[in-house]
C-alpha positions, -999 to 999 in steps of 0.1 A, spaced: -379 523 379 -343 510 397 -336 474 403 -320 468 437 -308 438 447 -310 427 482 -281 397 492 -293 375 518 -261 363 539 -280 331 549 -276 298 534 -303 292 511 -328 272 513 -336 273 475 -325 274 443 -322 307 425 -350 316 401 -334 312 364 -351 347 358 -334 362 387 -300 350 376 -310 363 344 -316 395 356 -283 399 375 -263 391 350 -275 418 328 -273 441 352 -231 431 362 -226 438 321 -240 474 325 -218 483 349 -181 503 334 -152 483 341 -118 506 349 -97 501 320 -53 494 330 -37 524 318 -3 513 308 30 541 304 45 543 274 78 558 270 82 580 244 105 568 214 134 600 220 125 602 259 160 605 283 159 615 315 189 633 313 224 629 312 237 642 344 224 638 382 205 669 384 186 666 351 181 627 364 168 643 395 148 669 383 132 639 357 128 613 384 112 641 413 146 645 427 145 621 455 146 581 457 110 572 466 111 559 505 145 572 513 147 608 510 178 609 495 190 626 468 193 609 435 229 619 426 240 604 457 231 569 444 234 573 408 269 572 394 275 589 363 306 584 342 335 601 350 339 633 333 379 631 323 382 656 298 401 627 274 388 629 237 400 595 221 404 595 180 396 559 178 364 546 186 384 512 185 398 492 214 428 509 228 439 475 238 476 471 219 479 436 232 475 422 269 486 448 299 495 477 275 473 505 263 481 524 229 459 553 218 458 583 205 440 616 220 432 648 211 449 681 229 437 713 234 454 728 205 441 702 180 469 681 179 472 642 179 488 630 212 500 595 213 488 575 246 507 545 262 513 527 294 513 492 304 491 474 336 488 440 353 476 417 330 448 409 352 428 442 351 406 448 327 396 476 298 370 494 311 342 501 284 334 534 274 352 566 253 379 569 288 411 551 291 405 533 322 419 498 335 413 484 369 410 455 389 374 457 398 369 430 427 402 450 442 395 489 434 428 491 420 429 514 389 444 536 363 434 560 342 438 596 324 428 630 326 429 658 304 430 695 308 438 729 296 470 741 309 464 771 331 480 802 308 509 808 337 521 778 328 532 789 293 535 751 281 554 742 306 548 709 329 573 727 358 552 757 371 522 745 372 512 747 412 504 715 427 468 723 437 458 723 399 465 688 398 445 685 427 416 704 416 415 685 384 418 648 404 390 660 428 368 680 401 328 673 412 318 659 377 352 631 384 358 596 400 367 607 430 345 642 437 314 624 422 301 624 459 310 654 476 342 677 479 377 656 489 384 678 520 408 649 530 442 649 510 480 651 514 504 655 488 532 624 501 559 634 479 561 655 444 596 656 420 602 664 384 619 638 359 631 638 327 620 612 304 636 599 270 617 605 237 622 580 210 634 610 189 661 611 216 648 645 234 638 648 268 604 653 279 593 669 313 570 647 338 560 654 372 557 628 399 535 630 426 520 602 456 492 612 475 470 602 502 431 609 504 395 599 513 370 607 491 335 600 500 313 567 486 278 569 476 265 561 508 288 592 527 313 571 542 350 579 541 373 551 524 412 561 523 433 558 491 465 561 477 473 575 443 501 580 420 504 607 394 524 614 362 517 645 344 532 660 312 524 689 290 516 685 252 496 705 228 484 729 252 469 704 273 482 686 307 479 649 302 476 634 343 478 595 345 464 582 378 474 550 394 461 543 429 445 514 450 425 516 488 453 523 513 450 492 531 464 477 499 493 500 490 521 477 504 510 448 489 506 466 454 531 491 453 552 476 428 527 465 402 515 507 404 550 519 405 554 496 369 522 511 358 528 548 366 563 552 356 554 535 320 526 563 310 541 586 280 524 611 266 539 620 230 535 647 207 529 634 170 535 664 148 504 659 132 467 672 133 441 654 148 411 646 122 382 669 129 359 664 159 323 643 148 294 660 160 272 639 183 237 639 160 220 613 186 185 619 191 
């Protein structure tokens, strides 16, 4: 026989009999209670290392916005820099001294100065910046085009712009940089510690990259580039356009301090990433 319990919503005028109360309690314990299931992350689970992989792992869109995840997730910029040391590249306040691998496998010494109020960014890239004001300087490394024949002088300007505005880079991550202009371009010879000369291309740019919310922001940049070991070493110093006059001297000093000099020796073998 089935047991039906009828609740009388009117105020009770007498106490509930003890037998009825015990029957109700027994019935309540027989009703299954849903269990709460907690999500547990697999020990080696990774949602991915790129915006595409993250988008696939997380559903492609940010819930409630309809906007692509790669428009909101800022990945570390791909710079082509392969540092030979895992320690800090900071030689002293305001001075970077480090070694990186060139395309032909040789070790290349990198040095430049920067304002002491800037910080050295963590991670594998050579990147210094004023986080508050968005002033920065960083290194890009790319294989020389075959047509260059090992010389920086013969490389067209468009090559440097393609490297600078690569979709995986600092300024191309949120969309193509269509508004860009080369303000000036020249070649200079820099004296080496050995007494020889090394050619550097110096360029000044004005451009407007997209931000994560698809707004354009005007920037200025100075490029100093040279060729060593089959690689183009491209040093980029820049700021917001409305700050250029104020910080121009600091940027010029940083820009002109850059050196990439071949060491004459092979870099140690690259260590494979065995992380799970």
